[in-house]
C-alpha positions in Angstrom: -11.2 0.1 -156.5 -11.4 2.5 -153.5 -14.9 3.0 -152.2 -16.3 6.5 -152.1 -15.4 8.3 -148.9 -18.4 8.9 -146.7 -18.0 11.3 -143.9 -18.2 9.9 -140.4 -20.4 12.0 -138.2 -18.7 12.6 -134.8 -20.9 11.2 -132.1 -20.1 11.0 -128.4 -20.8 8.0 -126.3 -23.3 8.9 -123.7 -24.7 6.9 -120.8 -28.4 6.8 -120.5 -30.3 6.4 -117.2 -30.8 2.8 -116.3 -34.4 1.7 -116.2 -35.9 -1.1 -114.2 -35.5 -3.7 -116.9 -31.9 -2.6 -117.2 -31.3 -3.1 -113.5 -32.8 -6.6 -113.7 -30.6 -7.3 -116.7 -27.4 -6.3 -114.8 -28.5 -8.5 -111.9 -29.2 -11.4 -114.1 -25.9 -11.1 -116.0 -23.9 -10.9 -112.8 -25.9 -13.3 -110.7 -23.1 -15.8 -110.4 -20.6 -13.1 -109.4 -23.0 -11.8 -106.8 -23.7 -15.3 -105.5 -20.0 -16.1 -105.4 -19.3 -12.8 -103.5 -22.1 -13.5 -101.1 -21.0 -17.1 -100.4 -17.3 -16.0 -100.1 -18.2 -13.4 -97.4 -20.5 -15.8 -95.7 -17.7 -18.3 -95.4 -15.4 -15.6 -94.3 -17.9 -14.6 -91.6 -18.2 -18.3 -90.5 -14.4 -18.5 -90.2 -14.3 -15.2 -88.2 -17.1 -16.4 -85.9 -15.1 -19.5 -85.2 -11.7 -17.9 -84.5 -12.7 -14.6 -83.0 -12.2 -14.4 -79.2 -15.6 -14.8 -77.5 -16.9 -12.0 -75.4 -18.9 -12.9 -72.3 -21.2 -10.7 -70.3 -22.4 -11.1 -66.7 -24.7 -8.8 -64.8 -25.7 -7.9 -61.3 -28.9 -6.3 -59.9 -28.7 -3.7 -57.1 -31.5 -1.9 -55.3 -31.0 1.7 -54.3 -33.3 2.9 -51.5 -34.4 6.3 -52.9 -36.5 7.0 -49.8 -35.3 8.9 -46.7 -32.5 7.1 -44.9 -33.7 4.0 -43.1 -32.2 5.2 -39.8 -34.5 8.1 -39.6 -37.8 8.0 -37.7 -41.2 9.1 -38.8 -41.4 11.5 -35.9 -41.0 15.2 -35.9 -37.2 14.8 -35.5 -37.0 13.1 -38.9 -34.2 15.3 -40.1 -32.4 16.1 -36.9 -29.0 15.6 -38.6 -27.5 15.6 -42.0 -27.6 11.8 -42.3 -31.4 11.9 -41.9 -31.7 14.5 -44.6 -29.6 12.8 -47.3 -31.5 10.6 -49.8 -29.8 8.1 -52.1 -30.4 9.0 -55.7 -30.1 6.3 -58.4 -28.1 8.5 -60.7 -25.6 9.4 -57.9 -25.2 5.7 -56.9 -24.7 4.6 -60.5 -21.8 7.0 -60.8 -20.3 5.7 -57.6 -20.7 2.1 -58.8 -18.6 2.9 -61.9 -16.2 5.2 -60.1 -12.5 4.7 -60.1 -12.6 4.3 -56.3 -14.8 1.2 -56.5 -13.0 -0.3 -59.6 -9.6 0.4 -58.0 -10.5 -1.6 -54.9 -11.6 -4.5 -57.2 -8.5 -4.3 -59.3 -6.2 -4.4 -56.3 -8.2 -7.1 -54.5 -8.1 -9.5 -57.5 -4.8 -8.3 -59.0 -6.5 -7.8 -62.4 -3.4 -6.0 -63.7 -1.7 -9.5 -63.9 -2.6 -11.3 -67.1 -1.4 -14.9 -67.3 -2.8 -17.2 -70.0 -1.6 -20.3 -72.0 0.4 -19.6 -75.1 -1.8 -20.7 -78.0 -0.9 -21.6 -81.6 -2.0 -18.6 -83.8 -5.6 -18.6 -85.1 -6.4 -22.3 -84.6 -4.9 -22.8 -81.1 -7.7 -21.1 -79.2 -10.4 -22.8 -81.4 -9.0 -26.2 -80.6 -8.7 -25.5 -76.9 -12.5 -25.0 -76.7 -13.1 -28.6 -77.6 -10.2 -30.2 -75.6 -10.6 -31.2 -71.9 -7.7 -31.5 -69.5 -4.1 -30.9 -70.2 -2.2 -32.0 -73.4 1.3 -32.5 -74.6 2.6 -29.0 -75.3 3.9 -27.7 -78.6 3.9 -29.3 -82.0 5.6 -32.7 -81.7 7.0 -31.4 -78.4 8.4 -28.2 -79.9 7.1 -24.6 -79.3 5.4 -25.0 -75.9 1.9 -24.3 -77.2 -1.0 -25.3 -75.0 -3.9 -27.1 -76.6 -6.2 -27.9 -73.7 -7.3 -26.5 -70.3 -3.8 -25.6 -69.0 -3.8 -22.8 -66.5 -1.6 -20.8 -64.1 -2.4 -18.7 -61.0 -0.2 -15.7 -60.3 -0.9 -13.7 -57.2 2.1 -11.3 -57.3 4.0 -10.0 -60.4 5.7 -6.7 -59.8 8.0 -5.3 -62.5 9.7 -1.9 -63.1 7.4 0.6 -64.7 9.2 0.5 -68.1 8.4 -3.3 -68.3 4.7 -2.9 -67.8 2.8 -4.3 -70.7 5.8 -6.3 -71.9 5.5 -10.0 -72.7 7.2 -12.5 -70.4 7.2 -16.3 -71.0 6.7 -18.7 -68.1 7.5 -22.3 -68.9 6.6 -25.1 -66.5 9.4 -27.5 -65.4 9.3 -30.8 -63.5 9.2 -30.8 -59.7 6.9 -27.7 -59.3 9.4 -25.4 -60.9 9.3 -22.9 -63.7 11.5 -20.7 -65.9 10.9 -17.1 -66.7 12.2 -15.3 -69.7 11.5 -11.9 -71.1 12.9 -8.3 -71.6 15.6 -7.1 -69.2 16.4 -10.7 -68.3 19.8 -11.7 -69.7 18.9 -15.4 -69.5 15.9 -17.4 -68.4 15.6 -17.5 -64.6 14.2 -20.4 -62.5 11.7 -20.2 -59.7 9.6 -22.5 -57.5 5.8 -22.6 -57.5 4.3 -21.4 -54.2 7.2 -19.2 -53.2 7.7 -15.5 -53.7 10.7 -15.1 -56.0 12.8 -12.0 -56.7 14.8 -11.7 -59.9 17.2 -8.9 -60.6 17.2 -7.2 -64.0 19.0 -4.3 -65.6 15.9 -2.1 -64.9 15.1 -3.2 -61.4 13.9 -6.2 -59.6 11.0 -8.5 -60.6 8.9 -10.1 -57.9 6.8 -13.2 -58.9 4.6 -15.5 -56.9 3.1 -18.4 -58.8 0.6 -20.0 -56.5 -0.5 -22.9 -58.7 -0.2 -24.3 -62.3 -1.9 -27.0 -64.3 -0.1 -28.4 -67.3 2.6 -30.7 -68.6 6.3 -29.7 -68.3 7.3 -27.6 -71.2 4.0 -25.8 -71.6 4.4 -22.0 -71.9 2.3 -19.2 -70.6 2.2 -15.6 -71.7 2.7 -13.4 -68.7 2.0 -9.6 -68.6 2.1 -7.0 -65.8 -0.2 -4.3 -67.2 -0.4 -0.8 -66.0 -2.7 -0.5 -63.0 -4.3 2.7 -64.3 -4.9 1.3 -67.8 -6.5 -1.8 -66.2 -8.8 0.3 -64.2 -9.8 2.3 -67.3 -10.3 -0.8 -69.3 -12.7 -2.2 -66.7 -14.6 1.1 -66.5 -15.0 1.0 -70.3 -16.4 -2.5 -70.2 -18.7 -1.8 -67.3 -22.2 -0.7 -68.2 -24.7 0.6 -65.7 -28.3 1.4 -66.3 -31.5 1.8 -64.4 -33.8 -1.1 -65.1 -37.0 1.0 -65.1 -36.9 4.8 -64.7 -37.3 5.9 -61.1 -37.5 2.3 -59.9 -34.3 2.5 -57.9 -33.1 -0.8 -59.5 -29.6 -0.7 -61.1 -28.3 -3.3 -63.5 -24.5 -3.4 -63.9 -23.0 -5.6 -66.6 -19.4 -6.4 -67.4 -17.9 -7.8 -70.6 -14.7 -9.8 -71.0 -13.1 -12.8 -72.7 -12.9 -15.1 -69.6 -16.4 -15.9 -68.2 -15.0 -16.8 -64.7 -13.0 -13.6 -64.5 -15.9 -11.5 -65.7 -18.2 -13.0 -63.0 -15.7 -12.8 -60.2 -14.8 -9.2 -61.1 -18.4 -8.0 -61.2 -19.1 -9.8 -57.9 -16.2 -8.0 -56.3 -17.3 -4.6 -57.8 -20.8 -5.1 -56.3 -19.3 -6.2 -53.0 -17.0 -3.1 -52.8 -19.9 -0.9 -53.8 -22.1 -2.1 -51.0 -19.2 -2.0 -48.5 -18.4 1.6 -49.3 -22.1 2.5 -49.0 -22.1 1.1 -45.5 -18.8 2.7 -44.7 -20.1 6.1 -45.9 -23.3 5.7 -43.9 -21.4 4.6 -40.9 -19.2 7.7 -41.0 -22.2 9.9 -41.4 -23.9 8.1 -38.6 -20.9 8.5 -36.4 -20.8 12.3 -36.9 -24.5 12.6 -36.3 -24.3 10.4 -33.2 -21.7 12.6 -31.7 -24.0 15.6 -32.2 -26.9 13.7 -30.6 -24.8 12.6 -27.6 -24.0 16.3 -27.0 -27.7 17.3 -27.3 -29.2 14.5 -25.2 -28.0 15.7 -21.8 -29.2 19.2 -22.6 -32.6 18.0 -23.6 -32.8 15.7 -20.6 -32.1 18.6 -18.3 -34.6 20.8 -20.1 -37.2 18.0 -19.8 -36.5 17.6 -16.0 -36.8 21.4 -15.5 -40.1 21.5 -17.4 -41.5 18.6 -15.3 -40.3 20.2 -12.1 -42.0 23.6 -13.0 -45.2 21.8 -14.0 -45.3 19.9 -10.7 -44.6 23.0 -8.7 -47.5 24.8 -10.6 -50.0 22.1 -9.8 -48.9 21.9 -6.2 -49.4 25.7 -5.8 -52.6 26.0 -7.9 -54.2 22.7 -6.9 -56.4 20.8 -9.2 -57.2 22.9 -12.3 -60.0 21.6 -14.5 -59.0 22.5 -18.1 -61.8 22.7 -20.6 -61.9 20.4 -23.6 -61.1 23.3 -25.9 -58.0 24.1 -23.9 -56.8 20.5 -24.0 -57.2 20.3 -27.8 -55.3 23.6 -28.1 -52.5 22.3 -25.9 -52.1 19.1 -28.0 -52.1 20.9 -31.4 -49.8 23.6 -30.3 -47.4 21.1 -28.7 -47.2 19.2 -32.0 -46.6 22.4 -34.0 -43.9 23.6 -31.6 -42.1 20.2 -31.7 -42.0 20.3 -35.5 -40.9 24.0 -35.4 -38.0 23.2 -33.1 -36.9 20.2 -35.3 -36.9 22.3 -38.4 -35.0 25.1 -36.7 -32.4 22.5 -35.6 -32.1 21.1 -39.1 -31.7 24.6 -40.6 -28.8 25.3 -38.2 -27.2 22.1 -39.3 -27.6 22.8 -43.0 -26.5 26.5 -42.6 -23.1 25.3 -41.4 -22.6 23.5 -44.7 -24.5 25.4 -47.4 -25.4 29.0 -48.4 -28.7 30.6 -47.6 -30.0 30.0 -51.1 -29.5 26.2 -51.0 -32.9 24.6 -52.0 -33.2 22.6 -48.8 -32.7 25.6 -46.7 -35.2 27.6 -48.7 -37.7 24.8 -48.3 -37.2 24.6 -44.5 -37.6 28.4 -44.3 -41.0 28.1 -45.9 -42.0 25.4 -43.5 -40.8 27.3 -40.5 -42.8 30.4 -41.7 -46.0 28.3 -42.0 -45.5 26.7 -38.5 -44.9 30.1 -37.0 -48.2 31.3 -38.4 -49.9 28.3 -36.9 -48.3 29.0 -33.5 -49.5 32.6 -33.6 -53.0 31.4 -34.3 -53.0 28.9 -31.4 -51.5 31.6 -29.1 -54.4 33.9 -29.9 -56.8 31.1 -29.3 -55.3 30.4 -25.8 -55.3 34.1 -24.9 -59.1 33.8 -24.5 -58.8 31.4 -21.6 -58.6 32.5 -18.0 -55.1 33.4 -16.8 -54.7 30.3 -14.6 -55.7 28.0 -17.4 -53.3 29.7 -19.7 -50.4 29.2 -17.3 -51.3 25.5 -16.7 -51.7 25.0 -20.5 -48.3 26.5 -21.3 -46.7 24.4 -18.6 -48.2 21.1 -19.8 -47.4 22.0 -23.4 -43.7 22.6 -22.6 -43.5 19.3 -20.8 -45.0 17.5 -23.9 -42.7 19.2 -26.3 -39.6 18.5 -24.3 -40.6 14.9 -23.8 -41.3 14.4 -27.5 -37.9 15.9 -28.5 -36.0 13.9 -26.0 -37.7 10.6 -26.9 -37.2 11.1 -30.6 -33.6 12.1 -30.1 -33.0 9.0 -28.0 -34.6 6.7 -30.6 -32.4 8.3 -33.4 -29.3 7.8 -31.3 -30.1 4.1 -30.9 -30.7 3.6 -34.7 -27.5 5.5 -35.5 -25.6 3.1 -33.3 -26.7 0.3 -35.7 -25.7 2.3 -38.8 -22.3 3.1 -37.2 -21.8 -0.6 -36.7 -22.0 -1.1 -40.5 -25.2 -3.1 -40.4 -27.5 -0.7 -42.4 -27.0 0.9 -45.9 -29.1 2.3 -48.6 -28.2 -0.3 -51.3 -28.6 -4.0 -51.3 -27.8 -6.9 -53.7 -30.8 -8.4 -55.5 -29.2 -10.7 -58.1 -25.6 -12.0 -57.8 -23.6 -12.3 -61.1 -23.6 -15.8 -62.7 -20.9 -17.3 -64.7 -22.0 -16.8 -68.4 -22.2 -19.9 -70.5 -22.7 -18.4 -73.9 -20.8 -15.5 -75.4 -22.7 -12.3 -76.3 -20.2 -11.9 -79.2 -19.8 -13.1 -81.8 -23.2 -14.5 -82.4 -22.3 -17.0 -85.1 -25.6 -16.9 -87.0 -25.8 -13.1 -86.9 -22.1 -12.7 -87.9 -22.6 -15.0 -90.9 -25.8 -13.2 -91.9 -24.1 -9.8 -91.6 -21.0 -10.9 -93.6 -23.3 -12.5 -96.2 -25.3 -9.3 -96.4 -22.1 -7.3 -96.8 -21.0 -9.7 -99.5 -24.3 -9.3 -101.3 -24.0 -5.6 -101.2 -20.4 -5.8 -102.4 -21.4 -8.1 -105.2 -24.2 -5.7 -106.2 -21.9 -2.7 -106.1 -19.3 -4.6 -108.2 -22.0 -5.6 -110.7 -23.2 -2.0 -111.2 -19.7 -0.5 -111.2 -18.6 -3.1 -113.7 -21.6 -2.4 -115.8 -20.8 1.4 -115.7 -17.0 1.4 -115.9 -16.0 -1.8 -117.6 -19.1 -2.5 -119.5 -18.9 -3.5 -123.1 -21.5 -3.4 -125.8 -24.3 -6.0 -125.4 -26.8 -5.4 -128.1 -26.9 -3.9 -131.6 -29.1 -1.0 -130.5 -26.4 0.5 -128.4 -23.9 0.6 -131.3 -26.4 1.9 -133.8 -27.7 4.7 -131.5 -24.2 5.7 -130.3 -22.2 5.5 -133.6 -24.8 5.5 -136.4 -23.2 2.3 -137.8 -25.5 -0.6 -138.7 -25.0 -4.0 -137.1 -25.0 -6.5 -139.9 -25.1 -9.6 -137.8 -25.2 -10.9 -134.3 -23.2 -14.1 -133.7 -24.5 -15.9 -130.6 -22.1 -17.3 -128.0 -21.1 -20.9 -128.8 -20.3 -23.3 -126.1 -19.1 -25.8 -128.7 -16.5 -23.2 -129.9 -15.2 -22.8 -126.3 -14.7 -26.5 -126.0 -12.9 -26.5 -129.3 -10.7 -23.6 -128.2 -9.6 -25.6 -125.1 -8.8 -28.5 -127.3 -6.9 -26.2 -129.7 -4.5 -25.1 -126.9 -3.6 -28.8 -126.3 -3.1 -30.0 -129.9 -2.0 -26.6 -131.3 -4.6 -26.9 -134.1 -8.1 -25.4 -134.6 -11.2 -26.7 -136.2 -13.8 -24.7 -138.1 -17.1 -24.5 -136.3 -18.9 -24.2 -139.6 -17.4 -27.6 -140.6 -17.8 -29.6 -137.4 -21.1 -28.1 -136.0 -23.1 -26.8 -138.9 -26.3 -26.4 -136.7 -24.6 -24.3 -134.1 -26.3 -21.0 -133.3 -23.1 -19.1 -134.1 -23.0 -20.7 -137.6 -26.6 -19.7 -138.1 -25.6 -16.1 -137.3 -22.9 -16.3 -140.0 -25.5 -17.6 -142.5 -27.7 -14.6 -141.6 -24.6 -12.4 -142.4 -24.2 -14.2 -145.8 -27.9 -13.6 -146.6 -27.6 -9.9 -145.7 -24.5 -9.5 -147.8 -26.0 -11.3 -150.8 -29.1 -9.1 -150.6 -27.0 -5.9 -150.9 -24.3 -7.3 -153.2 -25.3 -5.3 -156.2 -24.4 -2.0 -154.5 -21.0 -3.1 -153.4 -17.9 -1.6 -155.1 -16.1 -5.0 -155.3 -16.0 -8.5 -154.0 -13.5 -7.9 -151.3 -14.8 -8.2 -147.7 -12.3 -7.0 -145.0 -12.8 -8.3 -141.4 -11.1 -6.5 -138.6 -11.7 -5.5 -135.0 -10.8 -2.9 -132.4 -8.5 -5.0 -130.3 -7.1 -8.5 -130.2 -9.3 -11.3 -128.9 -12.7 -10.1 -130.2 -13.0 -13.1 -132.6 -12.2 -11.5 -136.0 -10.3 -14.6 -137.2 -13.1 -16.9 -136.0 -15.6 -14.8 -138.0 -13.3 -14.5 -141.1 -12.6 -18.3 -141.3 -16.1 -19.5 -140.6 -17.8 -16.9 -142.7 -15.6 -17.8 -145.6 -16.6 -21.5 -145.1 -20.3 -20.7 -144.8 -20.2 -18.7 -148.1 -18.2 -21.5 -149.8 -20.7 -24.1 -148.7 -23.4 -22.3 -150.7 -21.5 -23.1 -153.9 -19.5 -19.8 -154.2 -15.8 -19.8 -155.0 -14.2 -18.0 -152.0 -10.6 -16.9 -151.3 -9.6 -16.4 -147.7 -6.5 -14.2 -147.1 -4.7 -14.0 -143.7 -3.4 -10.4 -143.9 -2.6 -10.2 -140.2 1.2 -10.3 -141.0 2.1 -9.8 -137.3 0.0 -12.4 -135.6 -1.8 -14.4 -138.3 -3.3 -17.8 -137.2 -5.9 -18.7 -139.8 -3.7 -21.6 -141.0 -4.5 -23.5 -137.8 -8.1 -23.8 -138.9 -7.0 -25.8 -141.9 -4.1 -27.7 -140.3 -1.8 -26.2 -143.0 1.6 -24.5 -142.8 2.2 -20.8 -143.1 5.9 -20.8 -144.2 4.9 -19.6 -147.6 2.2 -17.0 -148.1 1.3 -13.4 -148.6 4.6 -12.0 -147.4 6.5 -14.1 -150.0 4.3 -12.8 -152.8 4.6 -9.2 -151.7 8.4 -9.4 -151.4 8.4 -10.8 -155.0 10.0 -14.1 -154.1 7.3 -16.2 -155.7 4.1 -16.0 -157.7 0.6 -16.1 -156.5 0.0 -19.6 -157.6 2.8 -20.8 -155.3 1.3 -19.2 -152.1 -2.4 -20.1 -152.6 -3.6 -23.3 -150.9 -6.4 -24.7 -153.0 -9.4 -26.5 -151.7 -8.6 -26.3 -147.9 -12.4 -26.9 -147.8 -15.0 -27.3 -150.5 -14.9 -24.2 -152.8 -12.5 -22.5 -150.4 -8.9 -21.5 -151.2 -6.6 -20.0 -148.6 -3.5 -17.7 -148.5 -1.5 -17.8 -145.3 0.7 -15.0 -143.9 4.0 -16.5 -144.7 7.1 -15.7 -142.5 6.8 -12.6 -140.4 8.4 -9.6 -142.2 10.5 -6.9 -140.6 8.2 -4.0 -141.7 4.6 -5.4 -142.2 3.1 -1.9 -142.6 5.4 -0.9 -145.4 5.0 -4.3 -147.1 1.2 -3.8 -147.4 1.7 -0.6 -149.4 3.2 -2.7 -152.2 1.3 -2.3 -155.6 1.5 -6.1 -156.0 -1.3 -6.3 -153.3 -3.8 -4.3 -155.4 -2.8 -6.2 -158.5 -3.2 -9.6 -156.8 -6.7 -8.6 -155.4 -7.8 -7.4 -158.9 -6.7 -10.6 -160.4 -8.4 -12.7 -157.7 -11.6 -10.8 -158.1 -11.8 -12.2 -161.7 -11.4 -15.8 -160.3 -13.5 -15.8 -157.1 -17.0 -14.9 -156.1 -15.9 -13.5 -152.8 -12.5 -12.5 -151.2 -12.4 -12.4 -147.4 -9.4 -10.6 -145.9 -8.6 -11.0 -142.2 -6.9 -7.8 -141.1 -5.0 -6.8 -137.9 -6.9 -4.9 -135.1 -7.5 -1.2 -135.9 -6.3 0.2 -132.5 -3.1 -1.8 -132.6 -1.6 -0.9 -135.9 -2.5 1.0 -139.1 -2.4 -2.1 -141.3 -6.2 -2.4 -141.3 -6.6 1.1 -142.7 -4.1 0.3 -145.5 -5.9 -2.9 -146.4 -9.3 -1.3 -146.2 -8.4 1.0 -149.1 -8.9 -1.9 -151.5 -12.0 -3.4 -149.9 -15.5 -2.8 -151.0 -16.9 -4.0 -147.6 -15.4 -3.4 -144.2 -16.7 -5.2 -141.2 -15.6 -4.5 -137.7 -16.0 -7.3 -135.2 -17.1 -6.3 -131.6 -17.1 -8.9 -128.8 -20.2 -8.7 -126.7 -19.7 -7.3 -123.2 -16.0 -6.8 -123.9 -15.6 -4.3 -126.7 -16.5 -0.8 -125.5 -18.4 1.9 -127.4 -15.4 4.2 -127.0 -13.2 1.7 -128.7 -15.6 1.4 -131.6 -15.9 5.1 -131.9 -12.1 5.5 -132.0 -11.9 2.8 -134.7 -14.5 4.6 -136.8 -12.6 7.9 -136.5 -9.3 6.4 -137.5 -10.9 4.7 -140.6 -12.7 7.9 -141.4 -9.4 9.9 -141.4 -8.0 7.3 -143.7 -10.8 7.8 -146.1 -12.5 4.5 -145.3 -16.1 4.0 -144.3 -16.9 1.1 -142.0 -19.7 -0.8 -143.7 -21.1 -2.4 -140.5 -20.4 -4.1 -137.2 -20.6 -7.8 -136.4 -21.5 -8.4 -132.8 -19.8 -11.6 -131.8 -20.4 -13.8 -128.7 -23.8 -12.4 -127.9 -25.6 -14.0 -124.9 -29.3 -13.7 -124.2 -29.9 -12.1 -120.8 -32.9 -11.8 -118.6 -34.5 -8.4 -118.9 -33.1 -7.7 -122.4 -34.2 -8.2 -125.9 -31.6 -8.2 -128.7 -30.9 -9.3 -132.2 -30.2 -13.0 -132.8 -31.0 -15.9 -130.5 -30.5 -19.6 -129.9 -33.2 -20.9 -132.2 -32.6 -24.6 -133.0 -30.4 -25.4 -130.0 -33.0 -27.3 -128.1 
């Protein structure tokens, strides 16, 4: 009765490249998973946007005068001192604005290293406080001290030992403007009075605390920290951003971010104030140094001017009236201007040489200018040499008076302007826009956060869908099985919603119902009818009437197929015997609401005859043999010769014998039972059973000398982008 052994050709499961229709199919199959993942992340993003601490940003606009210093004159003594030479560069001023010196002044002025804030209930406390005005009853039913509203505290002084910096202290308000302080190094809570500087001894050194004001009901608690001064400075420098509005415009925009809009605005305002103040202080110091130099030079230049005037007066008295030609007067004026510029440049070079090397760019530039002016002076001197001797002498005298007068006047004007700078009234930077208190946070932007989270969820859902399709993907259409294993798919059983409803009911009442009995027009039943027709068509070539139904693993629906297929064949007028040979976990008896105390096991153990274990007419033309009690060694029992004898006898009485066997990959029982079967069907559950499992099943059966007749693809669902066997015809 054993079928001829047909060699199973070893084939390896290979993955083919996914084409565009395949991609759309994966998306369609997993659309609800992708949608659920996207929605879940969107909700997560909305929750995060609600509870995340808001970040506010305030900005200030400052103009940097990149021209020559405003204290300089446009005269030939423009650069008589170092202050008149220096120009404010935007890049340099931006570095100064964010420097530790400026930020340190701000931190010390506002005591930003002190952090005092209401103690909030985790997660929801801060969220609730945004919508509550005024102070509230602290805690939960008066316990815990949590603040729910606009409670606040102002602390001007909080000095702790270095080892306690960054540690949490708890400040709790008490009646009559008092408070208690608890925290590390304090053996017990200490009490203090609002408005008074208090000193509390600890094991690590004294703590000094000055609470200037507080708003809240007695019992409300505040978290109090004395942070490291240096770390506070570094944190502010990190949150401070400075950029030039437009390149080479001299307009700086400084922005600062933080969690408290008022603190952010006040801190940035103080930074701008300290920046402008230090600019004035620096200019005042430079002006003071230059003014000292000018005050030393003014008496010398005044004496020099008086001597030049005296010599010129003496010359005119001695020579009388000398009528200079127009050419001589022009030469005097031009040469006077050139000499004045030359003297100014020489003075500036001496000043720079005291501070810089000879190769300094400014000195090199001045040297080029001096060389050019000296050439002009030489040309004018040659021009004046053509005049008569008396005119030359008078011209030189008048020229010296003009040069000395110009130098003295310019120096005097510079000295007066430097007096203003020294007084701190002039600087090279000025405030354009003051920082405003921000109303809306720059982060998180709720809509953007939700969109980004949703996008991440969408990408995660897509990734999951394709990974699942690649790694956990089961067979979905007959073509996959036939191409990979070379085994024909005899039938495709569509997914049945009705069967799922019946399964849920079965779990409650502990009984099952045959789908082929209760829903004869169900698509799954139509698929079984197609299997019946296929089997009838090739019946003449079958070795015997025995059809064995098994599967790779539990849960693929082999028992469903066995019971309903037997019922479908019986409904066509054929005499059918259904045998539950899954001696370890048989459950076919539930479909017929019958017992399984007596069955195949009793017959094989020779405790009773076949007529005692067969249940006649459980349905029209359908007889049934249950498993019986569970044996100690099911595999050994199936090797009994009584099994072959029984099947041979039954083949004379029935048109078809359907045997429900255990899963192939679980136990070897199916291979034993298949030795007697003329037809062996392996049930694969669509999208669950993997090709590798089917391949292993075929190999095991092949090693046992059994050829799998075909595969029944159970639970097939039509998907977008795919075309497969079977369908849902007649379900509309």
